[in-house]
Phi, psi and omega in degrees: 000126180274152176261125175276138181243143175266112188296341183267358178285137181263146183294164180286142180284133176297151185301324185288324177299307178300324170297315172303316181301304184303321183289320179289324180291334187263000189256126183270302176224138181150198186217148171233132182251139176248118179259130180240135176228124185047057175063017184229137172291112185254344180204148173232120178250145181236128174237115182258136177249153175245121184262139181259144171309138179289139176084000180257133173295149179290155178307133180087358180244130174267144175294140182276137182251024185295000000 
């Protein structure tokens, strides 16, 4: 008995790849790191940056008038 295969069927997407996709889609500015150990993805790190408008002091700081 032969097994029929669907040539248009895509292999399943690995869990880590879907996680990376979600991290990138939700990131405005920053970096996504993929950590590999013994040929396996073991960790996904996300570093998000918040951009401030140029010329505006950070909250809690006053412009110096010296």
